[in-house]
KEDREN-984029 format. One record per residue (C-alpha): residue in one letter; x, y, z. Coordinates in steps of 0.5 Angstrom, whole numbers, padded with zeros to 4 digits, always signed. Example, Ala and Ser with C-alpha at 12.3 -4.5 7.8 and 13.67 -1.06 7.14 Angstrom:
BEGIN
A+0025-0009+0016
S+0027-0002+0014
This chain:
BEGIN
R-0083+0156-0090
L-0078+0154-0085
I-0073+0158-0088
S-0077+0164-0091
A-0080+0164-0083
K-0074+0164-0080
L-0072+0170-0084
K-0078+0175-0084
N-0081+0173-0077
P-0081+0177-0071
P-0075+0174-0067
L-0080+0170-0062
F-0083+0167-0067
P-0078+0164-0072
H-0082+0157-0072
V-0088+0159-0074
T-0090+0158-0081
L-0097+0159-0082
H-0102+0164-0080
L-0110+0162-0079
D-0116+0166-0078
G-0123+0167-0080
H-0126+0172-0083
D-0134+0174-0083
T-0138+0176-0090
R-0144+0179-0090
L-0149+0175-0094
S-0156+0174-0094
C-0159+0168-0096
E-0166+0166-0099
E-0165+0159-0095
K-0163+0161-0089
S-0166+0166-0084
S-0161+0171-0081
S-0162+0169-0075
E-0159+0162-0077
M-0154+0166-0081
Y-0153+0172-0074
S-0146+0174-0074
Y-0143+0177-0067
K-0137+0180-0071
L-0142+0183-0077
K-0149+0184-0072
K-0152+0181-0078
S-0153+0175-0081
G-0146+0173-0085
V-0142+0167-0087
R-0135+0165-0084
T-0129+0163-0088
Q-0122+0161-0085
V-0116+0162-0089
C-0109+0159-0088
V-0104+0164-0090
D-0096+0161-0089
C-0091+0166-0088
N-0089+0168-0094
G-0097+0172-0095
M-0099+0165-0100
A-0106+0162-0098
I-0105+0155-0097
L-0112+0153-0095
V-0119+0156-0095
S-0126+0152-0091
K-0132+0152-0094
S-0135+0159-0091
L-0141+0156-0087
P-0146+0161-0083
C-0144+0165-0078
K-0148+0163-0071
D-0147+0155-0072
N-0139+0155-0074
N-0135+0159-0069
D-0128+0160-0071
G-0126+0153-0067
T-0131+0149-0069
M-0129+0151-0077
L-0121+0149-0075
V-0123+0143-0072
G-0128+0141-0078
M-0122+0143-0084
K-0117+0137-0081
I-0112+0141-0082
H-0106+0136-0081
K-0109+0132-0088
H-0105+0139-0091
I-0100+0142-0088
H-0093+0138-0087
E-0091+0136-0079
L-0085+0142-0077
D-0090+0146-0079
C-0094+0151-0073
I-0099+0155-0073
A-0100+0161-0071
L-0108+0163-0068
D-0111+0167-0064
G-0115+0167-0057
G-0122+0164-0060
Y-0118+0157-0062
T-0114+0156-0055
Q-0119+0152-0053
Y-0120+0146-0059
I-0113+0145-0059
K-0113+0140-0054
K-0118+0136-0058
I-0114+0136-0065
V-0108+0134-0061
E-0112+0128-0057
D-0116+0127-0066
T-0110+0127-0070
S-0103+0126-0071
M-0101+0134-0069
S-0098+0136-0063
K-0098+0142-0058
K-0091+0144-0062
N-0096+0145-0069
F-0098+0151-0065
C-0098+0157-0062
Y-0102+0163-0059
T-0102+0168-0054
I-0101+0166-0047
R-0108+0166-0043
K-0109+0171-0036
N-0112+0167-0030
R-0117+0170-0026
G-0115+0175-0021
K-0108+0175-0023
D-0103+0179-0028
L-0098+0176-0033
A-0092+0177-0032
Q-0088+0183-0036
D-0085+0177-0041
E-0092+0175-0042
A-0095+0181-0043
N-0089+0183-0048
Y-0090+0176-0051
N-0097+0178-0052
K-0097+0185-0054
M-0092+0182-0061
F-0095+0176-0062
G-0103+0180-0063
S-0099+0186-0068
W-0095+0180-0072
P-0100+0176-0075
S-0105+0180-0079
Q-0103+0178-0086
I-0111+0175-0087
E-0114+0181-0085
A-0110+0186-0089
G-0111+0181-0095
F-0118+0182-0093
G-0119+0188-0093
D-0114+0189-0099
L-0120+0184-0102
G-0126+0189-0100
A-0122+0195-0103
T-0121+0192-0110
C-0128+0188-0110
E-0135+0191-0107
K-0137+0185-0107
H-0133+0183-0102
N-0133+0189-0097
N-0138+0188-0092
R-0142+0195-0093
K-0148+0191-0096
P-0150+0184-0096
V-0148+0179-0102
M-0155+0176-0104
V-0154+0170-0106
T-0161+0163-0106
K-0157+0158-0104
I-0150+0158-0099
């Protein structure tokens, strides 16, 4: 993965070997009410799944799908115990929904801040420096492999395109 990342990634990110993101899927379930499964992203009931993809486009880790209401991206990342599934040299690209959970992961595991790559947070009332803004722009447009994969899945399988909820009796 390190060699592939160096060859394939943009110049600012040759060290990033993994991308992790969550995906919400519309789902109605007999055992849970719609309010217990509410997704702010979908504005309807759903389940959230975390997917970790390597720089070669291979899904290497997929979380359990859990009700959206009580399971945000960060808590699901912590619950995945990702440190047990990756190499110590791996670096995971994350969007802004995860950054406040990195400290807990670093404190509770063998991982360090070097295992994570994410956007630079803007302080209230203060603009980002030009190089920081450029970094965020490049970062934001780059790790969209996971969402593209879910888009392909939705185009191929009607069940996964979120137009209609998947109906199940149990999660």
